[in-house]
C-alpha positions as CSV (number, residue, x, y, z in Angstrom):
1,M,-15.4,6.2,-24.9
2,I,-16.6,7.1,-21.4
3,K,-16.8,10.7,-20.3
4,Y,-14.4,11.5,-17.5
5,P,-16.4,12.8,-14.4
6,N,-14.0,15.8,-14.0
7,I,-14.3,16.0,-10.2
8,D,-12.7,19.1,-8.6
9,P,-9.6,17.8,-6.7
10,V,-10.4,20.2,-3.9
11,L,-13.3,18.8,-1.9
12,L,-13.8,21.8,0.4
13,K,-12.5,25.3,0.7
14,I,-12.7,27.2,4.0
15,G,-10.9,30.5,3.6
16,P,-7.3,29.7,2.7
17,L,-7.7,26.1,3.9
18,K,-8.3,23.5,1.1
19,V,-9.3,19.9,1.7
20,H,-8.2,17.8,-1.2
21,W,-9.9,14.6,-2.2
22,Y,-6.4,12.9,-2.4
23,G,-5.9,13.5,1.3
24,V,-9.5,12.4,2.1
25,M,-8.8,9.1,0.3
26,Y,-5.8,8.4,2.5
27,L,-8.0,9.1,5.5
28,I,-10.6,6.7,4.3
29,G,-8.0,4.1,3.7
30,F,-6.6,4.4,7.2
31,L,-10.0,4.4,8.9
32,G,-11.2,1.4,6.8
33,G,-8.0,-0.5,7.7
34,W,-8.4,0.4,11.4
35,S,-11.9,-0.9,11.5
36,L,-11.0,-4.2,9.9
37,A,-7.9,-4.5,12.1
38,K,-10.0,-4.1,15.2
39,Y,-12.3,-6.9,13.9
40,R,-9.2,-9.2,13.3
41,A,-7.9,-8.3,16.8
42,K,-11.2,-9.5,18.3
43,K,-10.8,-12.8,16.5
44,S,-7.1,-13.3,17.5
45,N,-7.8,-15.1,20.8
46,G,-5.8,-12.6,22.8
47,L,-2.9,-12.1,20.4
48,W,-3.9,-8.6,19.6
49,T,-5.7,-5.8,21.4
50,S,-7.6,-2.8,20.2
51,E,-4.9,-0.6,21.8
52,Q,-2.2,-2.3,19.8
53,V,-4.3,-1.8,16.6
54,A,-4.5,1.9,17.3
55,D,-0.8,2.0,17.8
56,I,-0.1,0.1,14.6
57,I,-2.3,2.5,12.6
58,F,-0.5,5.5,14.1
59,Y,3.0,4.0,13.2
60,S,1.7,3.0,9.7
61,I,0.5,6.6,9.0
62,I,4.0,7.9,9.8
63,G,5.6,5.3,7.7
64,V,3.3,5.9,4.7
65,L,3.5,9.6,4.7
66,L,7.3,9.9,5.3
67,G,8.3,6.8,3.3
68,G,5.8,7.5,0.5
69,R,6.9,11.1,-0.1
70,I,10.7,10.4,0.4
71,G,10.3,7.4,-2.0
72,Y,8.7,9.6,-4.6
73,V,11.5,12.1,-4.4
74,V,14.2,9.5,-4.5
75,F,12.7,7.1,-7.1
76,Y,10.8,9.5,-9.4
77,N,11.5,13.2,-8.9
78,A,14.9,13.8,-7.4
79,A,15.9,16.6,-9.8
80,D,12.8,18.7,-9.5
81,S,12.6,18.2,-5.7
82,L,16.2,19.4,-5.3
83,A,15.4,22.5,-7.3
84,N,12.2,23.2,-5.3
85,P,12.7,21.7,-1.9
86,L,9.3,22.9,-0.5
87,E,7.5,20.8,-3.1
88,V,8.5,17.8,-1.1
89,F,5.9,18.6,1.5
90,K,2.9,19.1,-0.8
91,I,1.5,15.5,-0.6
92,W,-2.0,16.8,-1.2
93,D,-1.0,17.4,-4.8
94,G,-0.1,13.8,-5.3
95,G,3.3,12.4,-5.7
96,M,3.5,9.5,-3.3
97,S,5.5,6.3,-4.0
98,F,3.9,3.0,-2.9
99,H,7.3,1.3,-2.7
100,G,8.7,4.2,-0.6
101,G,5.6,4.0,1.6
102,L,6.1,0.2,2.0
103,L,9.7,0.7,3.2
104,G,8.6,3.4,5.6
105,V,5.9,1.2,7.0
106,I,8.3,-1.8,7.3
107,I,10.7,0.3,9.4
108,M,8.0,1.7,11.6
109,L,6.4,-1.7,12.2
110,Y,9.8,-3.2,13.0
111,I,10.2,-0.4,15.6
112,Y,6.7,-1.0,17.1
113,G,7.2,-4.8,17.1
114,R,10.3,-4.4,19.2
115,K,8.4,-2.3,21.6
116,I,5.7,-4.9,22.2
117,G,7.9,-8.0,22.0
118,K,6.8,-9.2,18.6
119,S,8.7,-9.8,15.4
120,L,8.3,-7.8,12.2
121,F,6.5,-10.7,10.5
122,Q,4.1,-11.2,13.5
123,V,3.0,-7.5,13.0
124,G,3.2,-7.7,9.2
125,D,1.2,-10.8,8.8
126,F,-1.5,-9.3,11.0
127,I,-1.7,-5.9,9.2
128,V,-1.2,-6.6,5.5
129,P,-4.8,-7.9,4.9
130,M,-5.9,-4.3,5.5
131,V,-3.4,-2.6,3.2
132,P,-5.4,-3.1,-0.1
133,I,-8.1,-0.8,1.4
134,G,-5.6,2.1,1.5
135,L,-4.2,1.2,-1.9
136,G,-7.6,1.2,-3.5
137,A,-8.6,4.5,-1.9
138,G,-5.3,6.0,-3.0
139,R,-5.9,5.0,-6.6
140,I,-9.3,6.7,-6.5
141,G,-7.4,9.8,-5.3
142,N,-5.2,9.5,-8.4
143,F,-8.2,9.2,-10.6
144,I,-9.8,12.3,-9.2
145,N,-6.5,14.2,-9.5
146,G,-6.4,13.1,-13.2
147,E,-2.9,11.7,-12.8
148,L,-1.2,8.4,-13.7
149,W,-3.4,7.8,-16.7
150,G,-2.6,5.2,-19.4
151,K,-1.7,5.0,-23.0
152,V,-3.8,6.2,-25.9
153,S,-6.6,3.8,-26.5
154,T,-9.9,3.2,-28.5
155,L,-11.3,0.9,-25.9
156,P,-15.0,1.6,-25.0
157,W,-14.0,2.7,-21.5
158,A,-11.2,5.0,-22.5
159,M,-11.4,8.5,-21.2
160,V,-10.1,12.0,-22.0
161,F,-8.4,13.4,-18.9
162,P,-8.5,17.2,-18.6
163,T,-4.9,17.1,-17.2
164,D,-3.7,15.6,-20.5
165,P,-2.6,18.4,-22.8
166,S,-2.9,16.1,-25.9
167,G,-6.7,15.7,-25.3
168,L,-6.5,12.1,-26.4
169,S,-8.6,9.2,-25.0
170,R,-6.6,7.1,-22.7
171,Q,-6.9,3.9,-20.6
172,P,-8.0,4.7,-17.0
173,T,-5.1,2.8,-15.4
174,Q,-5.9,4.3,-12.0
175,L,-9.2,2.3,-12.1
176,Y,-7.3,-0.8,-13.2
177,E,-5.1,-0.5,-10.2
178,F,-8.1,0.3,-7.9
179,I,-9.6,-3.0,-9.1
180,L,-6.5,-5.1,-8.9
181,E,-4.5,-3.6,-6.0
182,G,-7.6,-2.7,-4.1
183,I,-10.5,-5.1,-4.6
184,V,-8.9,-8.2,-6.0
185,L,-5.8,-8.1,-3.8
186,F,-8.0,-7.5,-0.7
187,I,-10.2,-10.5,-1.5
188,I,-7.1,-12.8,-2.1
189,I,-5.3,-11.7,1.1
190,W,-8.4,-11.6,3.3
191,I,-9.5,-15.1,2.4
192,Y,-6.0,-16.5,2.6
193,S,-5.4,-15.0,6.0
194,S,-8.8,-16.0,7.4
195,K,-7.1,-19.4,8.4
196,P,-3.9,-19.9,10.3
197,R,-0.9,-19.7,8.0
198,P,2.9,-20.2,8.6
199,R,4.8,-17.1,9.7
200,M,5.8,-14.9,6.7
201,A,3.3,-16.5,4.3
202,V,0.6,-13.8,4.4
203,S,3.2,-11.0,4.0
204,G,4.8,-13.0,1.2
205,L,1.6,-13.6,-0.7
206,F,0.8,-9.8,-0.4
207,L,4.2,-8.8,-1.9
208,L,3.9,-11.4,-4.7
209,C,0.4,-10.4,-5.7
210,Y,1.0,-6.7,-5.5
211,A,4.1,-6.9,-7.6
212,F,2.4,-9.0,-10.2
213,F,-0.6,-6.7,-10.5
214,R,1.5,-3.5,-10.6
215,F,3.9,-5.0,-13.1
216,L,1.0,-5.8,-15.5
217,V,-0.6,-2.4,-15.3
218,E,2.6,-0.6,-15.9
219,F,2.5,-2.0,-19.5
220,V,-0.4,0.2,-20.3
221,R,0.3,3.1,-17.9
222,V,2.3,6.1,-19.2
223,P,5.5,6.4,-17.2
224,D,6.4,9.5,-15.3
225,A,7.4,12.2,-17.8
226,Q,10.7,13.0,-16.0
227,L,11.8,9.3,-16.3
228,G,10.1,7.7,-19.3
229,Y,11.0,4.1,-20.1
230,L,14.3,3.1,-18.5
231,L,15.2,0.0,-20.6
232,W,14.2,-1.7,-23.8
233,G,11.5,0.9,-24.6
234,W,9.0,-0.5,-22.1
235,L,10.5,-1.1,-18.7
236,T,9.4,1.5,-16.1
237,M,10.7,2.5,-12.7
238,G,7.5,0.9,-11.2
239,Q,8.3,-2.4,-12.8
240,I,11.9,-2.3,-11.6
241,L,10.8,-1.7,-8.1
242,C,8.3,-4.6,-8.3
243,I,11.0,-7.2,-9.2
244,P,12.5,-7.4,-5.7
245,M,9.0,-7.4,-4.2
246,F,8.1,-10.4,-6.4
247,A,11.4,-12.2,-5.4
248,F,10.9,-11.5,-1.7
249,G,7.3,-12.6,-1.9
250,I,8.3,-16.0,-3.3
251,G,11.1,-16.3,-0.8
252,F,8.9,-15.5,2.2
253,L,6.3,-18.0,1.1
254,Y,8.9,-20.7,0.7
255,R,10.6,-20.0,3.9
256,G,7.3,-19.8,5.8
257,Y,6.1,-23.2,4.7
258,T,9.5,-24.9,5.0
259,K,10.9,-23.3,8.2
260,Y,7.9,-22.2,10.2
261,P,5.2,-24.9,10.1
262,L,2.2,-24.5,12.3
263,V,2.1,-26.2,15.7
264,N,-1.4,-27.3,16.7
265,G,-2.8,-24.7,14.2
266,M,-0.7,-21.8,15.5
267,N,2.6,-20.2,14.8
268,K,5.3,-21.0,17.4
269,D,6.1,-17.3,18.1
270,D,2.4,-16.7,18.8
271,I,2.3,-19.6,21.2
272,E,5.4,-18.2,23.0
273,Y,3.9,-14.7,23.2
274,L,0.7,-16.1,24.8
275,Q,2.7,-18.2,27.2
276,K,4.7,-15.1,28.4
277,R,1.4,-13.4,29.1
278,R,0.0,-16.3,31.0
279,K,3.2,-16.5,33.1
280,G,2.9,-12.9,34.0
281,K,6.0,-11.8,32.1
282,K,6.1,-8.2,31.1
283,V,4.5,-7.9,27.6
284,K,3.6,-4.4,26.5
285,R,0.1,-4.0,25.1
């Protein structure tokens, strides 16, 4: 058994102000994603600008915070949130839903894409390689908060979390997700997207891989106490929400390769976008 580091969830206290590690992890995720997105923009041959990257990050932040918190309330904690409405705003205490955040980001990126004359998947295929950075950082925040731990285990790396009233050694599923959703997913999507791919394919592979990794980890992660297992004594809300992600991922990959083949190594919509710019047509940047 490995000793849990027992890090104070509050990084810094300045009078009544408290800076939580959980919030800092979100900041690290956004800054890391921003840096890599700027790098990708420089390599895009004029398809993306640093100004557009800044705008995408801003829209994504709104989508993650609103969608993530609303998703948590709707999917995991509706009863308690209705009883204590102010708890909805305490995101620094944890309680964010990835699936809700994903929906929030999709909505915001669709709005931004309309603004700059690009489709949702043009924006999505560009930005999703950076998403695992935020996912990995968020899982470290979960680990520091001592939340979302796994089932009782005698594995050599099992830990006793101080937030667990039973005091039993458990699997550190936050670290499993950090490795799979953060490191492994980043490597897969970054390498895959380093070469031109059909439209929708990068987004599809991201959805497919995330859903697969999350579904696996849910087998050893303790479900939210207020929900428990929903079916058959093992199916969790997280797994249910991953099923449509998995299906959409397969569908996007299939449609991308069958309906949107590359033309001279580029996507047709990117070619059209560049042509509009060369002809002097109004394209917001």
